[in-house]
C-alpha positions in Angstrom: 0.5 -0.2 0.1 2.4 2.5 1.1 4.2 1.3 -2.7 1.9 3.6 -4.5 1.0 6.5 -1.6 5.1 7.6 -3.5 3.9 7.1 -6.7 3.6 9.7 -8.8 0.6 10.6 -9.7 2.0 11.5 -13.6 4.4 7.6 -13.2 1.0 6.1 -12.8 -0.9 7.4 -15.4 1.5 7.6 -18.2 2.2 4.4 -17.7 -1.2 3.1 -18.2 -1.3 5.3 -21.0 1.4 3.2 -21.9 -1.0 -0.2 -22.0 -3.3 1.1 -24.3 -1.2 0.6 -27.8 -0.9 -3.1 -27.0 -4.2 -3.4 -25.8 -5.6 -1.1 -29.0 -4.1 -3.5 -31.7 -4.3 -6.1 -29.4 -8.5 -6.0 -29.8 -8.2 -5.1 -33.1 -6.6 -8.4 -34.0 -10.2 -9.9 -33.1 -11.7 -8.3 -34.6 -14.1 -7.6 -37.8 -11.7 -5.6 -39.8 -9.3 -7.7 -41.5 -8.9 -4.6 -43.6 -6.6 -3.2 -40.5 -5.3 -6.5 -39.2 -1.8 -5.7 -40.3 -0.9 -2.8 -39.2 -2.1 -3.8 -35.8 -0.5 -6.5 -35.9 2.9 -4.6 -37.3 1.8 -1.4 -34.4 1.8 -4.5 -31.3 5.2 -6.0 -33.1 7.1 -2.9 -33.1 5.8 -0.8 -30.2 6.4 -4.4 -27.5 10.1 -3.7 -29.2 10.5 -0.7 -28.7 9.0 -0.5 -24.9 11.2 -3.5 -23.9 13.9 -1.9 -25.2 12.5 1.1 -23.3 13.0 -0.9 -19.3 16.0 -2.6 -20.2 17.3 1.8 -20.6 15.7 2.0 -16.6 17.7 -0.5 -15.7 21.1 1.0 -17.6 19.7 3.7 -16.1 19.6 3.1 -12.7 23.3 1.3 -12.6 24.8 4.0 -13.9 23.0 6.3 -11.3 25.4 3.6 -9.0 28.8 3.0 -8.4 28.7 -0.5 -7.1 26.9 -1.7 -10.2 28.5 -4.4 -12.2 28.7 -5.6 -15.3 25.9 -8.1 -13.9 24.1 -5.0 -14.1 24.9 -3.9 -17.2 24.4 -7.2 -19.0 21.1 -7.3 -17.8 20.2 -4.4 -18.9 20.8 -4.5 -22.1 18.6 -7.9 -22.5 15.7 -6.6 -23.1 17.1 -4.9 -26.6 18.0 -8.1 -27.3 15.1 -10.0 -27.0 13.2 -7.3 -29.1 15.5 -7.3 -31.9 15.8 -11.0 -31.9 11.7 -11.1 -31.8 11.1 -8.5 -34.9 13.7 -11.0 -37.1 11.6 -13.7 -36.6 9.7 -14.8 -39.3 6.4 -15.7 -38.0 3.9 -13.6 -36.2 2.9 -15.7 -33.6 7.1 -16.6 -32.1 7.3 -12.5 -32.4 4.9 -12.4 -30.5 6.1 -15.0 -27.8 9.4 -14.0 -27.7 8.3 -10.6 -26.5 5.7 -11.6 -24.4 8.8 -14.1 -22.9 10.8 -11.0 -22.4 8.3 -8.5 -20.4 7.9 -11.6 -18.3 11.5 -11.4 -17.7 12.2 -8.0 -17.6 9.3 -8.3 -14.9 10.6 -11.0 -12.6 13.5 -9.4 -12.4 12.2 -5.8 -11.8 10.4 -7.4 -9.6 12.0 -9.7 -7.2 16.1 -8.6 -8.6 15.2 -4.9 -8.6 18.3 -2.7 -9.8 19.8 -1.5 -7.1 17.9 1.9 -6.7 14.8 1.4 -8.0 11.8 3.1 -5.6 9.5 0.5 -4.5 6.8 2.2 -6.1 9.4 1.6 -9.3 8.4 -1.8 -8.5 4.9 -1.6 -8.0 4.2 0.0 -11.6 6.1 -2.1 -13.5 4.7 -5.5 -12.0 1.2 -4.3 -12.7 2.1 -2.9 -15.9 4.1 -6.5 -16.6 0.8 -8.5 -15.6 -1.5 -5.5 -18.3 1.4 -6.1 -21.3 0.9 -10.2 -20.8 -2.6 -10.2 -21.3 -2.8 -7.8 -24.2 0.2 -10.4 -25.7 -1.9 -13.2 -25.2 -5.0 -11.5 -26.3 -2.5 -11.1 -29.6 -1.1 -14.4 -29.6 -4.2 -16.3 -29.4 -5.9 -13.5 -32.7 -2.5 -14.9 -35.4 -1.0 -18.2 -33.3 -2.5 -19.5 -36.5 -0.9 -16.9 -39.2 
């Protein structure tokens, strides 16, 4: 509860607003508008790759602020970007979405159980909530495209 009290309102609102492109594009993949399915899928995959990379950047920035950061901290910080690039290069959309989901699950678990040095408690709580929602959108997208 205390994590929510110290959470900046802007971080909360902007964080949850950032889930909208995931949700909108994933929902569109289930609609009767096949004309937009290709665009919705492209938005979903590109946005996922960008946000996954951004999450690694957060860890890099936190490591850079602490003299005690290890090489492992920096390696963990670049892994989301590498996963995102590999996902974008996969030949099948369903595989892309699954690898991106795995990346979000991994960084979400890492942020929760092995947070970067200096990560505020409110950010850990927010990341857990956002990771859960983002993973649900990936499941929704994958269910729509699993046979593509």
